[in-house]
C-alpha positions as CSV (number, residue, x, y, z in Angstrom):
1,M,-0.6,-60.1,-67.0
2,T,-1.9,-62.4,-64.3
3,K,1.4,-62.8,-62.6
4,K,1.9,-58.9,-62.6
5,L,-1.4,-58.6,-60.9
6,V,-0.6,-61.0,-58.3
7,V,2.6,-59.0,-57.5
8,I,0.8,-55.6,-57.5
9,F,-1.8,-57.1,-55.1
10,S,0.7,-58.6,-52.9
11,L,2.5,-55.3,-52.5
12,I,-0.8,-53.5,-51.6
13,I,-1.4,-56.1,-49.0
14,M,2.0,-55.6,-47.4
15,E,1.8,-52.0,-47.5
16,L,-1.7,-52.1,-45.6
17,I,-0.2,-54.5,-43.0
18,L,2.9,-52.2,-42.5
19,S,0.5,-49.2,-42.2
20,V,-1.5,-51.1,-39.4
21,L,1.6,-52.1,-37.5
22,F,2.8,-48.5,-37.7
23,V,-0.3,-47.2,-36.3
24,F,-0.5,-49.6,-33.4
25,S,3.2,-49.0,-32.5
26,N,2.6,-45.2,-32.4
27,Q,-0.4,-45.8,-30.1
28,F,1.7,-47.8,-27.6
29,K,4.6,-45.4,-27.9
30,D,2.1,-42.5,-27.1
31,R,0.8,-44.3,-24.1
32,D,4.4,-44.7,-22.7
33,T,5.0,-41.0,-23.2
34,V,1.9,-40.2,-21.3
35,K,2.9,-42.2,-18.3
36,I,6.4,-40.6,-18.3
37,I,4.8,-37.1,-18.5
38,S,2.3,-37.7,-15.8
39,S,5.2,-39.3,-13.6
40,H,7.2,-35.9,-13.8
41,K,3.9,-34.0,-13.1
42,Q,3.5,-36.1,-9.8
43,E,7.0,-35.4,-8.8
44,S,6.9,-31.7,-9.5
45,V,4.4,-31.1,-6.5
46,L,6.3,-33.0,-4.1
47,P,8.6,-30.4,-3.0
48,S,5.7,-28.1,-1.9
49,Q,4.3,-30.9,0.2
50,I,7.7,-31.3,2.0
51,Q,8.2,-29.2,5.2
52,K,11.2,-27.0,5.2
53,D,14.2,-28.5,6.9
54,I,14.8,-28.0,10.6
55,N,18.7,-27.7,11.4
56,L,20.0,-29.1,14.7
57,T,23.6,-28.6,16.0
58,F,25.2,-30.7,18.9
59,T,28.3,-29.9,20.7
60,G,30.5,-32.0,23.0
61,D,31.3,-31.3,26.6
62,I,31.1,-27.7,27.7
63,I,32.9,-27.2,31.1
64,L,33.2,-23.5,32.0
65,A,35.1,-24.1,35.0
66,R,38.8,-24.4,36.3
67,S,41.1,-22.6,33.9
68,V,38.4,-21.7,31.4
69,N,36.5,-19.8,34.1
70,F,39.9,-18.4,35.4
71,L,40.9,-16.9,32.2
72,T,37.3,-15.8,31.2
73,V,37.2,-13.9,34.3
74,K,40.5,-12.3,34.0
75,S,39.6,-11.3,30.4
76,N,36.6,-9.7,31.6
77,D,35.0,-11.0,28.5
78,F,32.4,-13.8,29.1
79,T,32.1,-14.7,25.3
80,W,36.0,-15.6,25.3
81,A,35.8,-19.2,24.9
82,F,33.0,-19.1,22.2
83,K,34.5,-16.1,20.1
84,N,35.9,-18.1,17.3
85,I,33.1,-20.8,16.9
86,A,29.8,-18.7,17.7
87,D,29.1,-18.4,14.0
88,E,29.2,-22.2,13.4
89,L,26.5,-22.6,16.0
90,K,24.2,-19.6,15.4
91,D,23.0,-20.7,12.0
92,A,21.2,-23.7,13.4
93,D,17.4,-23.6,14.3
94,L,18.2,-25.3,17.6
95,T,21.7,-26.0,19.3
96,I,21.9,-28.4,22.0
97,S,25.0,-29.1,24.5
98,N,25.9,-31.0,27.4
99,F,26.6,-28.4,30.2
100,E,28.9,-29.8,32.6
101,S,29.5,-27.2,35.4
102,P,27.2,-25.3,37.4
103,I,27.4,-21.3,37.0
104,I,27.0,-19.5,40.4
105,K,27.7,-16.4,42.2
106,N,31.0,-16.2,44.0
107,C,32.5,-19.2,42.2
108,P,36.1,-19.5,43.4
109,L,38.8,-18.8,40.9
110,T,41.1,-21.7,40.4
111,N,43.2,-23.5,37.8
112,E,43.0,-27.1,39.5
113,G,40.6,-29.4,41.3
114,F,37.8,-31.5,40.3
115,K,35.1,-29.5,41.9
116,F,33.9,-27.5,39.1
117,C,31.9,-24.1,39.0
118,G,31.9,-21.1,36.7
119,D,31.0,-17.4,37.2
120,E,27.3,-16.9,36.4
121,R,28.2,-14.3,33.9
122,N,29.4,-17.3,31.5
123,V,25.9,-17.5,30.5
124,Q,26.7,-14.6,28.2
125,G,28.9,-17.0,26.1
126,L,25.9,-19.5,25.7
127,V,23.7,-16.7,24.6
128,Y,26.3,-15.1,22.3
129,S,26.9,-18.5,20.5
130,G,23.1,-19.3,20.2
131,I,22.9,-22.3,22.3
132,D,19.1,-23.1,22.9
133,V,19.1,-26.4,25.1
134,V,21.5,-27.7,27.8
135,G,21.4,-31.2,29.4
136,L,22.5,-30.9,33.0
137,A,22.5,-34.8,33.8
138,N,26.2,-35.3,34.1
139,N,28.9,-36.0,37.0
140,H,29.9,-32.2,37.4
141,A,26.5,-30.3,37.4
142,G,25.8,-31.1,40.9
143,N,29.4,-30.2,42.4
144,Y,27.8,-27.4,44.2
145,G,24.7,-29.5,45.4
146,E,21.0,-28.8,44.6
147,S,21.4,-25.2,45.4
148,G,24.1,-24.9,42.6
149,I,21.9,-26.8,40.2
150,N,18.8,-24.6,40.9
151,E,21.0,-21.4,40.7
152,T,22.3,-22.7,37.4
153,I,18.7,-23.4,36.1
154,T,17.4,-19.9,37.1
155,T,20.3,-18.1,35.3
156,L,19.9,-20.3,32.2
157,E,16.1,-19.8,32.0
158,R,16.4,-16.1,32.7
159,N,18.5,-16.2,29.3
160,N,15.9,-18.4,27.5
161,I,17.9,-21.4,27.5
162,L,15.9,-24.7,28.0
163,V,17.0,-27.1,30.6
164,S,16.8,-31.1,30.7
165,G,18.3,-33.6,33.1
166,A,17.3,-32.0,36.4
167,T,14.8,-33.7,38.5
168,N,12.6,-30.5,38.4
169,R,13.3,-30.2,34.7
170,K,13.0,-33.8,33.4
171,I,12.1,-32.9,29.9
172,A,12.2,-29.8,27.8
173,Y,10.0,-29.1,24.8
174,R,10.1,-26.6,22.1
175,E,8.4,-26.2,18.8
176,V,9.9,-25.1,15.6
177,N,8.2,-24.8,12.3
178,G,5.2,-26.8,13.5
179,T,7.4,-29.7,14.7
180,K,7.5,-30.2,18.6
181,F,10.7,-31.4,20.0
182,A,11.4,-33.0,23.3
183,F,14.9,-32.9,25.0
184,L,16.0,-35.3,27.8
185,S,19.3,-36.0,29.3
186,F,20.6,-38.9,31.8
187,N,23.7,-39.3,33.9
188,T,25.1,-42.9,34.4
189,I,28.6,-41.7,35.8
190,G,29.3,-41.9,39.5
191,Y,26.5,-42.2,42.1
192,V,22.9,-41.1,41.8
193,E,23.1,-37.3,42.6
194,S,20.0,-35.5,44.2
195,G,18.6,-33.0,41.8
196,L,19.8,-34.8,38.5
197,V,18.0,-37.6,36.5
198,C,20.1,-40.7,36.5
199,G,20.4,-43.0,33.5
200,S,18.7,-46.1,34.8
201,E,16.9,-48.4,32.2
202,E,13.7,-47.7,34.0
203,N,14.1,-43.9,33.8
204,L,15.0,-44.3,30.2
205,K,12.1,-46.2,29.2
206,K,9.8,-44.3,31.3
207,L,10.8,-40.6,30.4
208,I,11.4,-41.4,26.9
209,S,8.0,-43.0,26.3
210,E,6.4,-39.9,28.2
211,A,8.3,-37.5,25.8
212,K,7.2,-39.5,22.7
213,M,3.5,-39.1,23.6
214,N,3.9,-35.3,23.8
215,A,6.3,-34.5,21.0
216,D,7.0,-35.4,17.3
217,V,10.9,-35.7,17.6
218,V,12.8,-36.9,20.9
219,I,16.3,-36.1,21.3
220,V,18.1,-37.8,24.2
221,Q,21.5,-36.9,25.7
222,I,23.3,-39.7,27.8
223,H,26.4,-38.9,29.9
224,W,28.3,-42.4,29.9
225,G,31.2,-44.5,29.1
226,V,34.8,-44.7,30.0
227,E,37.2,-41.8,29.6
228,Y,40.0,-41.5,27.1
229,V,38.9,-44.5,24.9
230,E,37.5,-44.6,21.3
231,D,35.2,-47.4,21.6
232,P,31.8,-47.4,23.3
233,T,31.4,-50.1,26.1
234,S,28.7,-52.6,25.6
235,T,26.6,-50.9,28.3
236,Q,26.6,-47.8,26.1
237,Q,25.3,-49.7,23.2
238,K,22.6,-51.5,25.3
239,L,21.5,-48.1,26.7
240,G,21.5,-46.3,23.4
241,R,19.5,-48.9,21.7
242,L,17.1,-49.1,24.6
243,A,16.8,-45.4,24.3
244,I,15.7,-45.7,20.6
245,D,13.4,-48.8,21.1
246,S,11.8,-46.6,23.8
247,G,11.0,-43.6,21.3
248,A,14.1,-41.6,20.9
249,D,14.8,-40.2,17.5
250,M,18.4,-39.6,18.0
251,V,20.9,-40.3,20.9
252,V,23.8,-38.1,21.8
253,G,26.4,-39.0,24.4
254,N,29.3,-37.4,26.1
255,H,31.8,-37.9,29.0
256,P,34.7,-39.8,27.6
257,H,36.7,-36.5,26.6
258,W,37.5,-38.3,23.5
259,I,35.6,-38.7,20.1
260,Q,33.8,-42.1,19.9
261,K,32.4,-44.0,17.1
262,Y,28.9,-43.6,16.2
263,E,26.1,-46.1,15.2
264,I,23.0,-46.3,13.1
265,Y,20.5,-48.4,14.8
266,K,17.1,-48.9,13.1
267,D,17.8,-46.0,11.0
268,K,18.5,-43.6,13.7
269,Y,21.7,-42.0,15.0
270,I,23.6,-42.9,18.1
271,L,26.5,-40.7,18.6
272,Y,28.4,-42.2,21.5
273,A,30.8,-39.2,22.2
274,L,31.6,-35.9,20.4
275,G,34.8,-35.3,22.4
276,N,35.4,-31.9,24.2
277,F,34.0,-28.8,23.1
278,I,35.1,-26.2,25.7
279,F,37.4,-27.6,28.5
280,D,41.1,-26.9,29.6
281,Q,42.4,-30.4,29.1
282,E,45.3,-29.4,27.0
283,W,47.6,-32.2,28.3
284,S,47.0,-34.4,25.2
285,Q,46.0,-33.9,21.6
286,K,42.8,-36.0,21.8
287,T,41.4,-34.3,24.7
288,K,41.9,-30.9,22.7
289,E,39.8,-32.4,19.8
290,G,36.1,-32.6,19.3
291,V,33.4,-32.3,16.6
292,I,30.2,-30.5,16.1
293,A,27.4,-32.8,14.8
294,K,24.8,-31.4,12.6
295,V,21.5,-33.0,11.3
296,K,18.5,-31.9,9.5
297,V,14.8,-32.8,10.5
298,N,11.9,-33.1,8.0
299,N,8.5,-34.5,8.5
300,N,9.8,-35.9,11.9
301,K,12.7,-37.7,10.3
302,I,16.4,-37.0,11.3
303,Y,18.9,-37.3,8.3
304,D,22.0,-35.9,6.8
305,L,24.4,-36.2,9.7
306,Q,27.5,-34.1,9.3
307,F,30.6,-33.4,11.5
308,V,32.7,-30.2,11.9
309,P,36.1,-30.7,13.4
310,V,37.1,-28.3,16.3
311,E,40.1,-27.9,18.5
312,I,40.7,-26.3,22.0
313,K,43.3,-23.8,22.3
314,N,44.6,-21.4,24.9
315,Y,43.1,-23.6,27.7
316,G,39.4,-23.1,26.7
317,Q,39.0,-21.3,23.5
318,V,37.4,-23.5,20.6
319,F,38.3,-23.2,17.0
320,K,37.2,-24.7,13.7
321,T,39.7,-26.8,12.0
322,N,40.0,-28.8,8.7
323,N,41.3,-32.1,10.4
324,T,38.5,-34.4,9.1
325,K,40.8,-37.3,10.0
326,I,39.3,-37.0,13.6
327,F,35.8,-37.5,12.4
328,P,33.7,-40.3,14.4
329,K,34.1,-43.6,12.6
330,L,30.9,-45.8,12.0
331,L,30.6,-48.7,14.5
332,K,30.4,-52.0,12.8
């Protein structure tokens, strides 16, 4: 009888211990569950705190001169060069280009030479395709002197296109959805031209620093490099990184007429060259190829770099292609 009581008593004790352990384990489990639910609640409010993405699009060299201008004028359609690509540019909040030829009255019609100009009516193509900002700091915008530069600026601004890179238009500003952008362009090719901003280290540091004090996001275009090569030079890398160190949030280069590699420096993009966008260099495959670059901006940060391949046909018309093999390679 005594042994039976001992066994019963022991079973009762064990049951009590298991009950206590079960209660405690459920309490800890409940605490973990509360933490997870709380975490999900916090995450669910984050999207409403993030601003809407701002979409930026960049093109390579636009040269509405020589054969492009000749064929455009002959067609009497000043959207001719842009007709097949405009939709790819229009959907951006801001589209930015390197504009490498003055557009003036009485531009001579020609299919040759290296003194570039285009009919002033070519601005219709820029407007039709939704181009918002152009950089003039390059080695052809000054081909018709300061008067040609000023005439070009007047025509562009009359059509609500912002200009940077001229000595009287060093920095362009535009606000989109509460974010203020600054746009600058610099030329390092050839001699220092009157009326255009040269790409000296001193100019880069001074003007980019000024832009950074007055804007949330700073975009810099630089005309640089060696023509018809894929790799950027050490000078390009030095200037690109200097621009970032001085306050630029993204650097986009052009001039080589080939697509060049790109770099991510301090988590910011440096695109060394996007290739030709509109030009008449149909004498080689690589000079007919280019890419459009697209990025998103949110809370003053630039991210999600994407490329769209394009090809020039008919000595000036640009078409979207599926040739992803030409995409810029990441510089290592």
